[in-house]
N, C-alpha and C positions, 0 to 999 in steps of 0.2 A: 582353569589355569590361574585366574586371579586368586582363587582360594588357596591353591598350592603355594603361590608366591607369598601370600600373607602368612601362611603357616611357617614357611621356611625363613622368611624375614624376621618373624617374631622369635623363632627358635635361635637364630643367629644373634639377634639383639640381646635376648635374655642370657644366652650362653656367654657372650663376650662380657656383658656387664657383671654377671655373677662371678665369673672367673677373675676379673680385675678386682672386684671388691674383696673377695676372699683371699686373693694373692696379697693384697695390702696387709691383711691380718697375718697371713703366713710369713711374709717377708720380714716384718718387724718382729714377730714372735721369735723367729730364728735368730735375728740379730740381737735379741735380748736374752738369748740362751735358753729359751723354752723349747721343750721337745714337742714336735707336732706329730700326732698319731695318724690323723686322717684329714685329707683335703677333699671335700665332697661337692660336686656340682649337682644340685638337685637333692630331693629327699625320696624316701621310700625304698622300693626294691632296687638293689644294685644291678645295673646292666652290665658293666664291666669295670675292672680296676687293675692297677699295677702298683708296684712299690718302687720307690726311688730315694736316693740320698743316703747319707751315713746313718740316719735313724730309721731307714726303711719306711718312710712315710707312705701310707696308702693313699693313692689318688684314685677317686672313684667318680663314676657318672651314674646317676640314679634316675629312676623312671619319672618322677615328678619334677619338672625342670624349673619350677617357680621359686628359685632361691638356691641356697647352698650353705655350707658351714665348714669351719676349721676346728677340728677336735684336738685339744692340747692335753698334755699330761696334767692331771689335776687331782689332788688328794681328796677333794670334796665330791668327786664322782664315785658313787658307790660301785659302779661297774668296773672300775679300774683298780688294779693292784700295783701300787707305786713302789718299785724297789728302793731300798734305803739309799743305795749309791746314786740314784737318779732323783731323789726328792728335791734336791736344789734346783732341778730343771722344771719342776711343776709350776704351772701358771700361778697358783695361789700363794707360792712362796716368793713371788717377785714383789719388788717395791711397788707402792701405789703409782708412782710415776711411770714405771715400765708397763704396768697393767693398763694405765690410761692410754699410753701411746699405742699399745697393741690393738686396743679396741677402736681408737680413733683412726687407725691406719686404713680401715675398710672404706669409710666415707671419703677420706682424703684421697685414696686411690681413684675413686669415682670422679672427684673434682679434677685431679691431674689428668685423667683420661679425657675429660671434656676439654680441658685446655689444649691438650695435644691434638684432638680432633678439630677444634675450631682453628687452631694454628695451621694445621694442614690445609684446611679450606681457604684460609686467608692467603697462604703462600701460592696455592694452585690457581686461585681465582675462581669466582663463582658468578654466574649470570643471575642477577636478582632484578625484581621489578623496580623500575625507576621511581623516584619520589615525585612524579608528575601528577598533578591533581586534576580530577574531573570537576565540573561545576558543582558546588555544594547545594543541597536542597535549601530552599528558603526557610528561614527561621532557625537554622542550625548555628552553632557557635562559629563554624568556619565562614558561613555567609555573613554573619554579623561582624567578623573581623575584616571583611572586605575582599576575601578571596572570590574570584569569579570563574576559575577553571582555566587550565592551560599553564598555570604556574608550576615551576619545578622548585621544590624545597631544597635549598643548598646548605642550610645551616640552622642552628638554634642560637639566638642571641642570649648571652649570659648576662648576669646582673652587672658585671664589671664592664660590659660593652663588647667583650670579645665574642667571637663566633665559634661554636663547635660545629665542625662540618657534618653534613648529612649526606651519605653517599648512595642510599637506596631506600626503598619503601620500608623494608624490615628495620633498617637503621632508624628511620623516623619513628616507627611504631615503638621501638624500645626507648627512644628519647622521650616519648610522651607518657610513658608508664608512671614515672615519678610524679609529675604534676597531676595526673589523674588520681593517683592514690592519695596525694596530699591535698587534693581539692584546691589547687592553686591556680597559677596561670603560666603561660609560656609564650615566647615570641618566636615565630618562625621567620626566617629570612628566605624569601622566595624570589625567583627570577621569572618574569613573564615576557611579554613582547616589549615592555618598557624595561627600564633599569630595575635591578633588584631593589626590594623594599621590605620593610618589616610588617608582619601581621600578628597582632597580639590576640591570643586565644584566652579568653577569660573563663576559667573553669569553676570559679567560686560558686557554690550552690547549684552546680549543674546536676548533681546526683548521678553522674555517669560513672559506673563502676568498671574497674579493670577486668572484672569477670565477664562483662558483656562484650558485644562487638563494638567497643568504644570508638574505634576510628570512624565507623559508619555513623554512630550517634553524634560524633563531633561534626559530621559533614565532610570528612576527609575520605575520599575514595580515589583509587588510582585511575588515571586516565588510560584509556585503551586505544588501540588502533583497530579500525573496523575493516575487515576483509570480506569480500564476497567469495564464498566457497563453492556455491553452486547456483545456477540460474535455470529456472523452469522455462522450457521452450514456449514461445508464443505468449508468455505472460507479460505484464506491464514492464518489468525490469528488462527482459530480453528485448522488447520492442523499443525501449528507450536506449538500448545500446550497452547495458551492463554486461560484463563478462566475468567469469570465474577468475579470481586472482586480483581483481580491482580492489584498491584500498579507497574507501569512501572517507573524505576528510571534512566536507562541509555540506550543509543542506540550506539552500537559499542564501548562501553567503555566510552562514553561521557555523562556527567550528563544531565538530562532533567529537566526543570523547568516549562514547560507549555505544555498543550495538543496541542496547535498550533505549537510548535516547533517539536513535534513528528509527527504530520500530515504533516508538511512541509518536514521533512526528509524522510518519507515514500513515499511521492509524487515524490521525487527526486531519489528514489531507485527502480524504476519499474524493476522487473525481477531479481534484485540482492539480494542475501541472506543477511539479517541483523541480528545482535545479539541484542536481547532485554533482559536487566536485570530486573527481576521482583521480588517483595516481595510477597510471598504467605504464609499465616499462620505463619508469622514471620520468614520465611526462604527465603534466596536469591536463585533464579534460573536463569540460562541463557538459553534462548530459541532462536532457529534459525527460522526466519520467512522470507519467500520470497514473497514480495508484487507482486500481479498479476498486469500485465500491462493492462491499458485501456485508451481510448482517452477521454479527457474532451470535453466540449462544443465547444472549439476553435480548436479541433483536435490535441492538444498536448498530448503526452504520459505521464501518471502519474501512480504512484503505489497506490494500495489499499490493505488493509489487512482484511477488513470486520469486524471491531469492532466499538463499540460506546464508546467514551472516556468522562470522567468527570474530570474537573479541580477543585481541592479543595485547598483552601488556607491553609498554615500553620497557626495555631492559637495559641494564648497565652492568659491565663487568667490574666486580669489586675484588681488588687484588692489593696485597701489601708486601713490603720488603720483609726480610727475616725478623729483625728486631721488632718492627711494628706489628708483624703478624703474631708474635708471641704476646706482645703487650695487649693487642686487641683480643686475642684468645682468652687471656687471663681476665681482662676487663669484662668481656661478655659472660664468662663463667660466673664472675662475681655478681654481675647485674642480675642474671637469671636466678642465682642462689638467693640473693637479697629479696628479689621480688617474690620468690616462692615462699620464703618465711613470712613476708608481709601479708601475702594472701592467706596463708594458714592462720596467722594471727587474726585477720579480719573474719575468717570463717568461724573461729572460736568465739569471737565476741558478737557474731551475728551481722557483721557489716558486709559480708560477702556470702554468696550462695554456696551451699554444700554441693551443688550440681557441678562445681568445678573439679571435684574429685573424679578421677578416672581409674578404671580397673583394667584387668588384662584384656578384655574384649576390645576396648578402645585403643589400648596400646598396640594390640595385634593389628587392628585396622590401620592405624597410622603407620605401623611398620611396613605393611603391605603397600600402602599408598606411596610412601617415600621411596621404597625399593623400585616401584614401577616408574617413578619420575626420574630416577637416575642415582648414581653413586653419591654425588655430592649431597643430595637431599637425604639419603639414607644415613650418611655420616653425620649430618646436622641433627637428624632424629636421634641417633645414638648418643650424641653429646648431650642433648636435652634430657633424655631419659636417664643418662648416667648422673646428671646433676640431681634429677628428681630422686633417684635412688639414694644418693648421698644425703640429701636433705631429709628424706624420710627416716633414714637410719640415725640421724642426729636428733630426732625428736626425743624429748626426755620421757619416753614411755618404756617401762620395764619390758623385757624380752627383746627390745631393740638396742642397738649400740648406744644410743643416747641415754637409755635408762641406766646402763652400766657405767657410763661416763658420769652420770649424776651420783651414783653410789660412790665412785672413786673421788669425786670432788668433795663430797661430804666427809669421806674418810681423811682426805688430805687436810681439810679445815679443822676437823674435830680430833684427829689423831686416832679415831676408832672406826672400825668397819661397821657398816650397817648390819645389825643383827640378822642372822640367817632366817629367823621366823618372820621378821619384817620383810625380808627379801621375798620369801615365799608368798606372803599376802600381796605384795606389790606386783609380783610376777602374774598372779591370777588377775589382778585389776588390769595390768598391761595387756594381758591376753584378751580380756573382754573388750578393751579399747580397740585392739587390732581387728578383732572379729567385727565390731560395729563399723569401723572405718571401711573394712573390706565389703561389708554388706551394703553400705551407702554407695561405694564405688561401683559395685556390681549392679546395683539398682540403677545408677546413672547410665551404665553401659547398656543395660537392657532397655532403658527409656529411649536412648538414642537409636538403638537397633530396631525397636518395635514401634517407635514414634508415638509413645503414649505419655 
């Protein structure tokens, strides 16, 4: 069932994004007076098609769904016979400005779709993990800043003293990307049991890359709520009074923020009575539990209490009004786009790993995961991939939209088109680049899938 969900989610995602991208080209071409012969979703064998519009444009769905194209009337295409009375509608007869806009329209359509999707999420409201922090490991930047766990990050202190609000864990993560890339510093405003205060994270020389799990490396991890999901009869937990549904908040008076922390503490307390503070039906209870001692696979003694734990994140609903929803949707689209280009630049100069490139296998996997989590997660996934598609197509590589935009920019500056023979050579180079990028992305996919 999961496999079917993954395939269907991937097909829907690719289908929607390709249609939107190609519709951008199609819509602007029509507005510029260019005749569109074919609008194809996918490549290869045609599965079905129909004709529509005054020009009887053929709309087709083909067997290989990884892409699509818009075929326009063009005198340079040797397979076309352009009637003299329609020559003025050929793509190659248009001004360099119109050709530039037609090609640019595809990526722009992807960015506009992302803005629309993020705006819809902002309007509807989304449950996101709260920016509440677990205790940072010793020696991390977060620990050095004075964070101890339990604080909730409410904002980022700007250089002018103002505060940019932080509403969720995802919001905090995006706010930290720029300082990570710039190798600078950032000041968090966090509220704990005491009044809110500032915590300065000094990132200079940290060598923490945005391509890694940088939040964990900083020592920033979301605090969780620990619930008992099952209790083994007659084991230590059951004897101590633990019940399924209990939320464990403290051990020996110390706050707990993750199931892993509780498990670690229990392992270290074999045979010693511990006090667990639990919330049950809205009331606080203190239970005394004595972990039974047993040997692990290496012969070391460790404690066990015989319960199954579930770690649940603190959540917060993030919702905006109409104008703010649009503004936030556009800002988030811009942030993701800018970060994508920065990461690509770092990969080119060797400052970031090529393992950040993902191919169709990873995209399909994420499509399935997001679809299983719910509609809002799938919409957010669509927005992210739509931006990625727009960014990819803007790269100045021949055969991509960005390559043609580069040709037209040169033509606009010099007043002369790039010679056909040069375009042919550059097309071959561009194709080699795309094949190499695809090979790296597929290799990364297989590496993740096969764990090698």
